[in-house]
C-alpha positions as CSV (number, residue, x, y, z in Angstrom):
1,M,11.9,7.1,8.9
2,N,12.0,8.4,12.4
3,S,12.6,5.2,14.4
4,N,11.9,7.0,17.7
5,L,8.2,7.5,16.9
6,K,5.6,4.9,17.3
7,D,3.0,4.3,14.6
8,D,0.2,5.9,16.6
9,E,2.2,9.1,17.2
10,T,3.3,9.2,13.6
11,L,-0.3,8.9,12.5
12,R,-1.4,11.7,14.8
13,V,1.2,14.1,13.5
14,L,0.5,13.1,9.8
15,A,-3.3,13.6,10.4
16,S,-3.2,17.0,12.2
17,G,0.2,18.5,11.9
18,E,0.9,21.7,9.9
19,M,2.1,20.9,6.4
20,A,4.8,22.7,4.5
21,L,5.8,22.1,0.9
22,S,9.4,20.8,0.5
23,G,9.4,19.7,-3.2
24,R,7.7,17.8,-5.9
25,F,8.4,14.3,-7.2
26,M,8.6,14.6,-11.0
27,W,8.1,10.9,-12.0
28,G,4.8,9.2,-12.1
29,S,1.4,10.1,-13.7
30,N,-0.1,12.0,-10.7
31,Y,1.0,15.0,-8.8
32,T,3.0,13.9,-5.8
33,F,4.7,16.3,-3.3
34,L,7.3,16.0,-0.5
35,V,6.1,17.8,2.6
36,G,7.1,18.4,6.1
37,V,4.4,17.8,8.7
38,T,5.1,19.5,12.1
39,Q,3.3,19.3,15.4
40,E,4.4,20.0,19.0
41,G,8.1,20.2,18.0
42,I,7.9,16.9,15.9
43,E,8.6,17.2,12.2
44,I,8.0,14.3,9.9
45,P,8.8,14.1,6.2
46,A,5.9,12.8,4.2
47,V,4.5,12.1,0.7
48,Y,1.4,14.1,-0.1
49,K,-0.8,13.0,-3.0
50,P,-3.8,15.4,-3.6
51,S,-6.9,13.9,-5.1
52,H,-7.1,16.8,-7.5
53,G,-3.8,15.8,-8.9
54,E,-4.9,12.3,-10.0
55,R,-5.0,11.6,-13.7
56,P,-8.4,10.3,-14.6
57,L,-8.6,6.5,-15.3
58,W,-11.3,4.6,-17.1
59,D,-11.4,1.7,-14.6
60,F,-11.0,3.5,-11.2
61,D,-13.4,6.1,-10.0
62,E,-12.1,9.6,-10.1
63,G,-10.7,11.0,-6.9
64,T,-10.5,7.6,-5.1
65,L,-6.7,6.8,-5.4
66,S,-5.8,8.6,-2.2
67,A,-8.3,6.6,-0.2
68,R,-6.9,3.4,-1.7
69,E,-3.4,4.4,-0.5
70,V,-4.8,4.6,3.1
71,A,-6.7,1.3,2.7
72,A,-3.5,-0.4,1.8
73,Y,-1.9,0.9,5.0
74,I,-4.9,-0.3,7.1
75,T,-4.6,-3.8,5.5
76,S,-0.9,-4.0,6.1
77,H,-1.4,-2.9,9.7
78,A,-4.3,-5.3,10.3
79,L,-2.2,-8.2,9.0
80,G,0.6,-7.2,11.3
81,W,3.1,-7.2,8.5
82,D,4.3,-3.5,8.7
83,L,4.9,-3.3,5.0
84,V,3.2,0.0,4.2
85,P,4.4,3.2,5.8
86,P,1.8,5.0,8.1
87,T,-0.7,6.7,5.8
88,V,-3.7,9.0,6.5
89,L,-6.3,10.8,4.5
90,R,-6.5,14.6,5.0
91,T,-9.2,17.0,3.9
92,D,-7.0,20.1,4.5
93,G,-4.0,19.4,2.4
94,L,-2.0,22.1,0.7
95,A,-3.8,21.4,-2.6
96,G,-7.0,19.9,-1.1
97,P,-7.9,16.4,0.1
98,G,-5.4,13.7,-0.3
99,S,-3.2,11.0,1.2
100,V,-0.2,11.8,3.4
101,Q,2.3,9.0,3.9
102,L,5.4,8.8,6.0
103,Y,8.4,9.3,3.7
104,V,10.8,6.3,3.4
105,D,14.4,7.4,3.1
106,A,15.7,4.6,0.8
107,D,18.2,4.3,-2.0
108,P,16.0,4.5,-5.2
109,E,18.5,2.2,-6.9
110,R,17.8,-0.6,-4.4
111,H,14.6,-2.2,-5.5
112,Y,13.2,-5.5,-6.8
113,F,15.3,-5.6,-9.9
114,T,18.5,-5.0,-8.0
115,F,17.8,-7.2,-5.0
116,S,20.0,-10.2,-4.4
117,E,18.4,-13.7,-4.6
118,D,18.4,-13.8,-0.8
119,E,16.6,-10.5,-0.6
120,K,14.0,-11.6,-3.1
121,Q,13.3,-14.6,-0.9
122,R,11.9,-12.1,1.7
123,L,9.2,-11.0,-0.7
124,R,6.6,-13.7,0.0
125,P,4.5,-11.4,2.2
126,V,4.7,-8.8,-0.5
127,A,3.5,-11.1,-3.2
128,L,0.6,-12.3,-1.0
129,F,-0.3,-8.7,0.0
130,D,-0.5,-7.7,-3.6
131,C,-2.8,-10.7,-4.4
132,L,-5.0,-9.8,-1.5
133,I,-5.4,-6.1,-2.3
134,N,-5.5,-6.8,-6.0
135,N,-2.6,-4.5,-6.9
136,A,-2.8,-3.4,-10.5
137,D,0.6,-1.6,-10.4
138,R,3.3,-3.3,-8.4
139,K,6.4,-2.0,-10.2
140,G,9.9,-3.0,-9.1
141,G,10.6,0.5,-7.8
142,H,7.6,0.3,-5.4
143,V,9.5,-2.2,-3.2
144,L,12.1,-0.4,-1.1
145,L,14.7,-1.4,1.5
146,D,15.5,1.3,4.1
147,P,19.0,1.6,5.7
148,D,17.9,-0.8,8.5
149,G,17.0,-3.4,5.9
150,H,13.2,-3.1,6.5
151,L,11.0,-3.8,3.4
152,W,8.6,-1.1,2.6
153,L,5.9,-0.9,-0.1
154,I,4.7,2.3,-1.7
155,D,2.2,3.5,-4.3
156,H,-1.1,1.7,-3.8
157,G,-3.5,4.0,-5.6
158,L,-4.4,1.3,-8.1
159,C,-5.7,-1.4,-5.7
160,F,-8.9,-2.9,-4.3
161,H,-10.8,-3.0,-7.6
162,V,-13.6,-5.5,-7.7
163,E,-12.4,-7.1,-11.0
164,D,-9.2,-9.1,-11.1
165,K,-6.4,-6.6,-12.1
166,L,-3.3,-8.1,-10.4
167,R,-0.3,-6.7,-12.3
168,T,3.0,-7.2,-10.6
169,V,6.7,-7.9,-11.3
170,I,6.8,-10.4,-8.4
171,W,5.8,-13.8,-9.7
172,D,8.8,-15.6,-8.1
173,F,6.6,-17.8,-5.9
174,A,3.8,-18.8,-8.4
175,D,2.3,-22.1,-7.6
176,E,4.3,-22.4,-4.3
177,P,2.5,-23.1,-1.1
178,I,1.8,-20.0,1.0
179,P,3.7,-20.3,4.3
180,E,1.5,-21.3,7.2
181,A,2.4,-18.2,9.3
182,L,1.1,-16.0,6.4
183,L,-2.0,-18.0,6.1
184,Q,-2.7,-17.6,9.8
185,D,-2.4,-13.8,9.5
186,L,-4.7,-13.9,6.5
187,N,-7.2,-16.0,8.3
188,R,-7.2,-13.5,11.2
189,L,-7.9,-10.6,8.8
190,Q,-10.7,-12.5,7.1
191,T,-12.3,-13.1,10.5
192,R,-12.0,-9.4,11.4
193,L,-13.6,-8.4,8.2
194,R,-16.7,-10.3,9.4
195,T,-16.6,-9.5,13.1
196,D,-14.6,-6.3,13.8
197,A,-17.0,-3.4,13.3
198,E,-14.3,-0.8,13.9
199,L,-12.1,-2.2,11.2
200,V,-15.0,-2.5,8.8
201,A,-15.9,1.1,9.5
202,E,-12.4,2.2,8.6
203,Y,-12.6,0.4,5.3
204,R,-16.1,1.8,4.6
205,A,-14.7,5.3,4.9
206,L,-12.3,4.5,2.0
207,L,-13.8,1.8,-0.2
208,S,-17.2,0.9,-1.6
209,R,-19.1,-1.9,-0.1
210,E,-18.5,-4.0,-3.2
211,E,-14.7,-3.5,-2.9
212,I,-14.7,-4.5,0.7
213,E,-16.7,-7.7,-0.2
214,A,-14.2,-8.4,-3.0
215,L,-11.3,-8.0,-0.5
216,S,-12.9,-10.6,1.7
217,S,-13.6,-12.9,-1.2
218,R,-9.9,-12.7,-2.3
219,A,-8.8,-13.6,1.2
220,M,-11.1,-16.6,1.2
221,R,-9.8,-17.8,-2.2
222,L,-6.2,-17.5,-1.1
223,L,-7.0,-19.4,2.1
224,A,-8.8,-22.1,0.2
225,S,-6.1,-22.6,-2.4
226,G,-3.1,-22.2,0.0
227,Q,-1.0,-21.4,-3.0
228,F,0.5,-18.3,-4.7
229,P,-1.4,-17.7,-8.0
230,T,0.1,-17.9,-11.4
231,P,0.2,-15.1,-14.0
232,D,-2.9,-16.2,-16.0
233,T,-4.4,-12.8,-17.0
234,P,-3.9,-11.0,-20.3
235,R,-1.8,-8.3,-18.6
236,P,0.1,-9.8,-15.6
237,Y,2.9,-7.2,-15.5
238,P,2.7,-3.4,-15.0
239,W,4.2,-0.9,-17.4
240,P,6.8,0.4,-17.0
241,L,8.3,-2.4,-14.9
242,V,10.3,0.0,-12.6
């Protein structure tokens, strides 16, 4: 992470800078590349996920995973939680359209399953975020701590489905009350989904109308219950877990 750059400047470079291939991540089901994005003397390492490299799935429309990555960033930013690294959708990627996300320089061995109990207590916003976006694939390795101790969340291609598909390793807070500060943030987002035309337009460029309505409905249910949900679906955990 380049801590000297603000989010808006980072987004500008990611959206319009020149991309150069640095390498390929070999794990995961879809093609994922490490790239350098350069503009006006600023170079940013980024993760590029081309839509053409997505493995077809029966329950998510083909070619939509990259847009869901961006929608997750927009949601994190709108909540004010700063959980998802800046992410944009580009039509001119090296292998065609896809998402481009700021690369998080973090130790891959430091993740949910290796966190201390104190570190896991910081994950309430993460658990609530996944409930809100209906994350179908929150693996332990998708929760990172950078060298400054900031929590980052990656890999959000399988989110925002209209059906309940929450699959996560983070059930630590099941049935607990959601902290009031998080409920206030969630309430502000829910209000903006009804009143903020600019925010709604951003979502409409990425998700279907039904998916946006489902996002709003999940926010309302979480606000009404005031509690973290319990794992009551047939498949509450992702596979593999890390």
